[in-house]
N, C-alpha and C positions, 0 to 999 in steps of 0.2 A: 344332315345339313338342312337348314330352313330354305323354303322356296323364297323367291323374291316376292315383294309385297306391293300391292296397289292400294291406294287410300281413296276412299270416297269422301269428298269434301274439300272445298277450296277456301274455307274461312280460317279464322284463327286456330280452331281446333285441328283442322287439317294440317296447318303449318306446324303446330306443336307435335302432332302425331309423327310427322316426318322427322322432326328433331329428335324425339325420344326413341323412335324405332332405329334411326340411323346411329345414334350415339350410345344406346343402352339396350341393345338386343342383338340377336344373330341375324336380323333381317336387313336386307338391302332394299330400299324403296325404288321401284322401277317406274312408277308413274302415278297419275291421279285420274279420278273419274268423277263425273257429276251428271245429273240429268241434262239432256240435250238443251232444254229450255234455259238452262243457266250456264251453258258453255259459251264463254266469251273470249277466252284466251287459249292459245294452243299449248302454253307452258305454265307451270306453277312450280316454284322452288327449283327452277331449272330443269324440270322433268316434263314429259309429255302429258297432256290431258286429253282424255277421250270421253265421248258420250257414254253414259251408263248403258244405254240401249245397245251399244256396240262393244261393251267391255269384254264379253266372252270371245269375241273375234280377235281383238287386239291382245288381250291378256287371258288366255284360256285357264280354266280352273285346274287343269292338269299340271300347269307349270307355275301358277301364281296363287297366292293367298290374297284375301281382300279384307281390309279393315274399314269399318264405318266410323268416321270421325265427325260426328254431329253432336249438337248440344241437346238441351231439354225442350226444344220448341214443341208447342202443342202438347205439353206434359209428356214429352218423350215419344210421342206418337210417330214423328217423322223418323227418328233414329230406329225405332222398332220396325217401321215399314221397310226401310232400306236394309236393315239386318236380315229380315225375313226374305226380302228379294234376293239378296246375295246368297243365302242358303238355298233358295229355290234354283239358282243357277249352278249349284254344286260347289260353291267356294267354301274352303275352310276359312273361318274368321278368327284369327288369333287374338289373344289378349296381350296387352302390354302391362307388365308389372314392374315397377321401378326397382332397380337394384338397391335403392336407398329407402325402400319401404321395409317394415318389419312384418313378415308374413309367417304366422305360426299355425295356420289352419290345415296343414298337410295337403295343400293344393286344391282345396274345395272351392275353386273359382271357375266360372263358366267361360264361354267364348265371348270375344269382342268386348272384353272389359278394358277399361283405361284407368289404371291404378297408379297414381303419381307418387312423388317422393314424400317421405315422412308420414305415411299412413302406418298405423299400428293395427294389425289384424290379429286378434288373439286366438288361442286354440278353440277348436270346435265351432268356429264361424263357418257359415255356408254363404257363398255369393253366387248368384245366378248368372244368366247370360246378359250381355249388353248393358253392363252396369258401369257407371263412371264414379270413381272416388277421386275427387280433386285432392290437392295436397293437404297434409296435416290433420287427418281425421283419426279418431280412436273408435275402433269397432270392437265392442266388448264380447267376451267369451259366450258361446252358445247362441249367438245372434244369427239371424237369417236375413239376407237382403235378396229379395226376389228379382226377377228379370226386369230390365229396362228402367232401372232407377238411376237418378242422378243426385249425388251427394256433393255439395260444394265443400268449402274448406273449414277446418277447425270445428268439426262436429263431434260431439261426444254421444256415442251410442252405447248405453250401458249394457250389462250382461242380459242375455235371454230375450232380446228385443226381436220382433218380427216386423220387417218393413215389406209390405206387399208390393205387387207389380206397379211400375210406372209412377212412382212417387218422385217428387222433387223436394229435397231437404236443403234449406238455405244455410248461409254462413253462420257459424257460431250457434247452431241449434243444439239443445241438450235433450236427450231422451232418457227418461228414467228406466230402471231395469224392469224386465218382464211385462212390457206393454206391446201392443200391436198397432202399427200404423196402417190403416186400410189402403187399398189400392187407389192410385191417382190422388193421393193427398198432396197438398202443397203446404209446406211449413216454411214461412218466411224467416228472414234473418233474425237471429236472436230469440227465437221461440224456445220456451221451456215446456216440454210436454210431460205431464206426470200421470196420464191415464190413456187408455186406448183412444184411438182416433178412428171414427167411422170412415168408410170409403168416400172419396171425393171431398174430404174436409179441407177447408182453407183456414190456416192459422197465421196470424200476423200480430206483431207488436207495434205500438206507436213509435213513430220516429222522433228523434230529439228535436226540440224547438229552440230557436235562437233566443237567448235572453234579451231583455230590453236594453241592457247596458252593453256598450262595446267592450272588447277585451282590454283595450288600452286604459279603461277607467278602473280596472281592478287594482286594489291596493297591494295585494299579495298574489304571487303565482309561483 
């Protein structure tokens, strides 16, 4: 039987983590935690909120697990920092894997991952710790996603791809097969990557511009 769960984070992702764990896992959420400097309310989602500095007193690791529900801020550095802090306090940091995802990689998924609905994870994929896969991605066979990465929605990762630590991959990105994305790369929405990306690379495509004529002047639509 799973322990009760404490969630770090009071933002949208914290609220979503509460929804998913409560409705699609064996966990019952007992409360929330956040750094004392950001503690403004005593409750969130109807549950108690305590300062992270005091979390081990209120929710000891012997009785509770802890999930870090943070985004990709500072290229995932903040989520990595809090994940490592939770581990240092002795907490088990479980992963959420949607029952509506197709997962065929024999469980090669690390801790504190957040894998939402409609992800397809093919055989022989390896996913590290503290990885977020938002909804609707394809992770191709024999690919590796290392620790602390954040993949947004509707991304195609072809077979044999390596995504190194702390990358952010935006919506609708396409990665061709057998390439490596270096650590701390940022691939903006719609990027098509056909070759290796060196560490700390920034890739983006031009945004659409408004045409000079208004939509109401079109003769056909």
